[in-house]
C-alpha positions in Angstrom: 16.7 -63.5 23.0 14.6 -61.4 20.6 16.2 -59.0 18.3 14.2 -56.2 19.7 15.6 -57.0 23.3 19.0 -57.2 22.0 18.8 -53.6 20.4 17.3 -52.4 23.6 20.0 -53.9 25.8 22.7 -52.8 23.5 21.4 -49.1 23.6 21.0 -49.3 27.6 24.5 -50.6 28.1 26.1 -48.1 25.8 24.1 -45.1 26.6 26.8 -42.7 26.0 27.5 -43.9 22.4 24.0 -43.8 21.5 23.4 -40.3 23.2 26.4 -38.9 21.2 24.8 -40.5 17.9 21.5 -38.7 18.6 23.4 -35.5 19.4 25.1 -35.9 16.1 21.8 -36.2 14.3 20.0 -33.5 16.3 22.7 -30.9 15.6 22.7 -31.9 11.9 19.0 -31.9 11.3 18.8 -28.5 13.4 21.3 -27.0 11.3 19.8 -28.2 8.0 16.1 -27.4 9.0 17.0 -24.0 10.6 19.0 -23.2 7.6 16.2 -24.2 5.0 13.6 -22.3 7.1 15.9 -19.1 7.3 16.6 -19.2 3.6 12.7 -19.8 2.8 12.0 -16.9 5.3 14.7 -14.9 3.5 13.2 -15.6 0.1 9.7 -14.7 1.1 10.8 -11.5 2.9 12.7 -10.6 -0.2 9.7 -11.0 -2.3 7.6 -8.9 0.1 10.4 -6.1 0.0 10.7 -6.4 -3.8 6.8 -6.3 -4.2 6.6 -3.3 -1.9 9.3 -1.5 -3.8 7.5 -2.3 -7.1 4.2 -1.0 -5.7 6.0 2.2 -4.4 7.9 2.6 -7.7 4.6 2.3 -9.8 3.1 4.7 -7.4 5.7 7.2 -7.8 5.9 6.7 -11.4 2.0 7.1 -11.7 2.3 10.3 -9.8 5.2 11.5 -12.0 3.1 10.6 -15.1 0.2 12.5 -13.6 2.4 15.5 -13.1 3.9 15.2 -16.7 0.2 14.9 -18.1 -0.6 18.3 -16.2 2.6 19.9 -17.7 2.1 18.6 -21.1 -1.6 19.6 -20.8 -0.5 23.1 -20.5 1.2 22.9 -23.8 -2.4 23.3 -25.0 -4.1 21.8 -28.1 -2.1 20.0 -30.7 -4.6 19.2 -33.3 -6.3 21.6 -35.6 -9.4 20.6 -37.6 -10.1 22.9 -40.6 -12.7 23.0 -43.4 -11.4 20.7 -46.4 -11.1 23.6 -48.9 -9.0 25.9 -46.8 -5.8 27.0 -48.4 -3.1 26.4 -45.7 -0.8 29.1 -47.3 -3.6 31.7 -46.8 -4.4 30.3 -43.3 -0.9 30.7 -42.1 -0.6 34.2 -43.5 -4.0 35.4 -42.1 -3.9 33.4 -38.8 -7.4 32.3 -39.6 -9.5 30.2 -42.0 -11.6 31.9 -44.6 -13.7 29.0 -45.2 -16.4 27.7 -43.0 -18.0 24.5 -41.8 -21.3 23.7 -39.8 -21.2 24.0 -36.1 -23.0 20.7 -36.2 -19.7 19.0 -37.0 -18.8 19.5 -33.4 -21.6 17.5 -32.0 -21.3 14.9 -34.7 -17.5 14.3 -33.8 -18.2 14.6 -29.8 -21.0 12.1 -30.2 -19.0 9.6 -32.2 -16.7 6.7 -30.7 -13.6 8.5 -31.6 -10.8 7.7 -29.0 -7.7 9.3 -30.7 -8.6 13.0 -29.5 -10.2 14.7 -26.7 -10.7 18.2 -25.3 -12.6 19.4 -28.4 -13.1 23.0 -28.9 -15.0 24.8 -31.7 -13.9 28.4 -32.7 -14.8 31.0 -35.2 -12.0 33.5 -35.4 -11.0 36.4 -37.7 -8.4 39.2 -37.5 -10.0 42.4 -37.0 -9.2 45.9 -35.7 -10.5 47.5 -32.4 -11.3 51.0 -33.3 -12.6 51.8 -29.8 -9.4 51.0 -28.2 -7.2 52.4 -31.0 -5.8 48.8 -31.6 -5.0 48.2 -35.4 -5.3 44.4 -35.2 -6.1 41.6 -33.0 -7.4 37.9 -33.2 -10.9 37.7 -32.2 -12.0 34.1 -31.3 -15.5 33.0 -30.6 -15.8 29.8 -28.6 -18.6 28.2 -26.6 -16.2 26.1 -24.6 -14.9 22.6 -24.8 -17.3 19.8 -26.0 -16.9 16.5 -24.2 -16.2 13.5 -26.3 -19.0 10.9 -25.6 -16.7 7.8 -25.8 -14.4 9.2 -23.1 -14.5 10.0 -19.5 -15.3 13.7 -18.9 -12.2 15.6 -18.7 -11.5 18.9 -17.2 -11.5 21.7 -19.8 -8.4 23.4 -21.0 -10.2 26.5 -21.7 -13.3 27.3 -19.7 -16.2 28.7 -21.7 -16.4 32.6 -21.8 -19.5 33.6 -19.8 -22.2 35.3 -21.9 -21.6 39.2 -22.3 -18.0 38.7 -21.1 -14.7 39.1 -22.9 -11.1 37.6 -22.1 -8.2 39.8 -23.2 -4.6 38.8 -24.1 -2.2 40.5 -22.0 -1.2 43.3 -24.9 -4.9 44.2 -25.4 -5.7 45.5 -21.6 -4.9 49.1 -22.4 -5.0 49.9 -18.6 -8.4 48.1 -18.0 -9.0 45.7 -15.2 -11.4 42.7 -14.9 -14.9 43.9 -14.3 -14.5 47.1 -16.7 -16.9 47.4 -19.4 -15.5 47.7 -23.0 -17.0 48.3 -26.5 -15.9 46.2 -29.5 -17.4 47.2 -32.7 -20.5 48.7 -31.1 -21.0 45.7 -28.8 -20.5 46.0 -25.0 -18.6 43.3 -23.1 -17.5 43.0 -19.6 -13.7 42.0 -19.1 -13.9 38.7 -17.5 -10.1 38.0 -17.3 -6.8 39.4 -18.5 -4.3 36.8 -19.6 -0.7 36.8 -18.3 1.9 37.5 -20.8 2.6 34.3 -23.0 4.9 35.6 -25.5 2.8 34.3 -28.3 -0.3 35.2 -30.5 -2.4 34.9 -27.5 -1.1 38.3 -26.2 -3.0 39.9 -29.1 -6.1 37.6 -28.8 -9.5 38.3 -27.5 -12.0 35.6 -26.6 -15.8 36.0 -26.6 -18.8 33.7 -26.7 -19.2 31.7 -29.9 -22.8 33.2 -30.4 -21.6 36.9 -30.3 -18.9 36.1 -32.8 -21.3 34.5 -35.2 -23.5 37.4 -35.0 -20.6 39.9 -35.4 -19.3 38.2 -38.5 -22.8 37.2 -39.9 -21.9 33.4 -39.6 -24.8 32.1 -37.7 -24.4 28.2 -37.3 -20.9 28.3 -38.7 -17.3 27.9 -37.4 -14.1 28.0 -39.2 -11.9 25.5 -37.1 -11.8 23.0 -34.0 -9.0 22.6 -31.6 -8.3 19.1 -30.1 -5.7 17.2 -28.0 -4.4 14.3 -29.8 -3.5 10.9 -28.2 -0.1 9.7 -27.6 -0.8 6.6 -29.8 2.4 5.8 -31.4 5.0 7.3 -33.7 2.5 7.6 -36.5 -0.3 9.3 -34.4 -1.2 11.9 -36.9 -2.3 9.2 -39.5 -4.3 7.5 -36.7 -6.0 10.6 -35.6 -6.5 11.9 -39.2 -8.0 8.5 -40.4 -10.5 8.4 -37.5 -11.6 12.0 -38.0 -11.9 11.9 -41.8 -14.2 8.8 -41.5 -16.6 10.9 -39.3 -16.0 14.3 -41.1 -14.7 13.8 -44.6 -15.3 17.5 -45.5 -12.4 18.5 -43.2 -8.7 18.4 -43.0 -6.5 17.6 -40.0 -3.3 19.4 -39.1 -0.9 18.8 -36.1 1.1 21.4 -34.0 4.3 19.2 -34.4 6.4 20.7 -31.6 3.8 20.4 -29.1 2.7 17.0 -30.1 6.4 15.8 -30.0 7.0 17.3 -26.5 4.0 15.7 -25.2 4.7 12.4 -26.9 8.3 12.4 -25.6 7.6 13.4 -22.1 5.0 10.5 -21.6 7.2 8.1 -23.5 10.0 8.9 -21.2 8.0 8.5 -18.1 6.6 5.2 -19.3 10.3 3.8 -20.2 11.6 4.9 -16.7 8.6 3.1 -14.9 9.5 0.0 -16.8 13.3 0.4 -16.1 12.5 1.0 -12.4 10.5 -2.2 -12.2 13.2 -4.1 -14.3 15.9 -2.9 -11.8 14.0 -4.2 -8.9 13.3 -7.7 -10.6 17.1 -7.9 -11.4 17.9 -7.1 -7.9 15.5 -9.8 -6.8 17.0 -12.3 -9.0 20.5 -11.3 -7.7 19.3 -12.1 -4.2 17.7 -15.4 -5.2 21.0 -16.4 -6.8 23.0 -15.5 -3.6 20.6 -17.5 -1.6 20.8 -20.5 -3.8 24.5 -20.5 -3.7 24.5 -20.4 0.0 22.2 -23.4 0.2 24.1 -25.3 -2.3 27.2 -25.0 -0.1 25.5 -25.3 3.3 23.3 -28.5 2.7 26.0 -30.8 1.3 28.5 -29.8 4.0 25.7 -30.4 6.7 25.0 -33.9 5.3 28.7 -34.8 5.0 29.3 -33.7 8.6 26.3 -35.7 9.8 27.2 -38.9 7.9 30.9 -38.6 9.1 30.0 -38.2 12.7 27.4 -40.9 12.8 29.7 -43.2 10.7 32.7 -42.8 13.1 30.6 -43.6 16.2 29.3 -46.6 14.4 32.8 -47.8 13.8 33.7 -47.1 17.4 30.7 -49.1 18.4 31.6 -52.1 16.3 35.2 -52.1 17.6 34.0 -51.9 21.4 31.7 -54.9 20.7 34.0 -57.2 18.9 33.9 -59.8 21.9 30.0 -59.5 22.0 29.8 -59.9 18.1 32.0 -63.0 18.4 29.9 -64.5 21.0 26.7 -63.8 19.4 28.0 -65.3 16.1 29.2 -68.4 17.9 25.7 -68.8 19.5 24.3 -68.9 16.0 23.2 -65.4 15.3 23.0 -65.2 11.5 24.5 -62.4 9.5 21.3 -60.8 8.4 20.3 -60.6 12.1 23.4 -59.1 13.2 23.2 -56.6 10.4 19.7 -55.8 11.3 20.7 -55.2 15.0 23.4 -52.6 14.0 21.1 -50.9 11.3 18.0 -50.9 13.7 20.3 -49.2 16.2 21.1 -46.5 13.5 17.4 -46.1 12.6 16.5 -45.3 16.3 19.5 -42.9 16.4 18.1 -41.0 13.3 14.5 -41.0 14.5 15.4 -39.9 18.2 17.7 -37.2 16.9 15.5 -35.9 14.1 12.5 -34.9 16.1 14.4 -32.7 18.7 16.6 -31.4 15.9 13.7 -30.3 13.8 12.2 -28.4 16.8 15.5 -26.8 17.7 15.9 -25.8 14.0 12.3 -24.2 13.9 13.2 -22.3 17.3 16.6 -21.0 16.0 14.9 -20.0 12.7 12.1 -18.1 14.7 14.6 -16.4 16.8 16.7 -15.4 14.1 13.9 -14.4 11.8 12.2 -12.0 14.2 9.8 -14.7 15.3 8.7 -15.5 11.8 8.7 -18.9 10.3 7.7 -20.2 7.0 4.3 -22.0 7.2 3.5 -22.7 3.7 2.6 -26.2 2.9 5.6 -26.8 0.6 7.9 -25.9 3.6 5.9 -28.3 5.9 6.4 -31.1 3.6 10.1 -30.3 3.3 10.5 -30.5 7.0 8.6 -33.9 7.3 11.0 -35.2 4.4 13.9 -34.3 6.9 12.5 -36.5 9.6 12.3 -39.5 7.1 15.7 -38.7 5.7 17.5 -38.5 9.0 17.2 -42.3 9.8 18.0 -43.2 6.1 21.1 -41.0 6.3 22.2 -42.8 9.8 21.7 -46.1 8.1 23.8 -45.2 5.2 26.5 -43.6 7.6 26.5 -47.0 9.7 26.3 -49.4 6.7 30.1 -50.0 6.2 30.7 -50.4 10.0 27.9 -52.9 10.2 29.3 -54.9 7.2 32.7 -54.8 8.8 31.2 -56.7 11.7 30.2 -59.4 9.5 33.6 -60.0 7.8 35.5 -61.4 11.0 35.5 -65.1 11.9 33.7 -65.4 15.2 36.5 -68.1 16.3 39.3 -65.7 15.5 37.6 -62.8 17.6 36.9 -65.0 20.5 40.4 -66.4 20.5 41.9 -62.8 20.3 39.7 -61.6 23.1 40.5 -64.6 25.4 44.2 -64.7 24.7 
């Protein structure tokens, strides 16, 4: 009788034992495959959630940074460019520079590749009286509006240009006038374009007019006595960076910074950047914690599943050997060699493993799909892992049955037959 027929007849006549073995492997494989699929799905879902939260956090932080940018923009200019020979003591005493530089400097700077400043505003200012309105002192500022920097995207102006023939008044200069009223300043007629709200600083006693009108009034055609700009948030030594860039282009100038405004702007933007990084770091830390919990769960579940499967299959194999003692003795007496007998038992174990692995794998996939909202992991790496389970199941069944099969070889067939017939 062939070995295959012996295996077939053994399984047929002991269907219950074989079925219990298949059931053991099916349950073990289903538990293992289902757990791995659920863990993989959990891992993938966690990554999706964290990625979504990171994107959401970055979007919120980007919006917050834009809002901070607008708020800090309202602080106004933080860089002042003056002629090189201006004495700063006189400048702060008078509130204007008594030295001048060519208006062409503005275009030269704007057409350069400078990146450390933007919102460039040329000005010609002087403190004068306003005899027609009986105002003893005001700061008159002539400007042609902001000049865009060629190397940068065009940005919305801080201060729009004053239209030709118009004047913008600080709050304390309105003297009962309203926008649209005509006023005369040192013999020149202007129409009030706008009256600024109260700011509580020098702007309340400042009047803005077109640069060309100021140059004519002061007899300074083609000249300005300052430029205002917004400096970058480069680094802690930003003024040195800005000053170096400007001095390379306009060596006949000097650069000063409004320290309070610059610091407030830098600190606000730095704080937002740090908070954005911290938020992302917190999400990444949370993701790492979830990953650790998943790995700890898998490290506990997988060994327990394998041990339970091996124990169950092994116990069934021992039971099978005990029930077949008479058959084993007879086969040995008829000349069945030890290798053939060992192959007989291990072949049965292989069939148990293969027969139980396939339905177990399908059952695991169904359970994972059900508990995972119908989603299963379909990545190539996961498919390969499931195929390895099918290969490993018969190997585990063989290992679990090995000792039981060896025990069948240790007994003398004569003793077995004598015990069975007595």
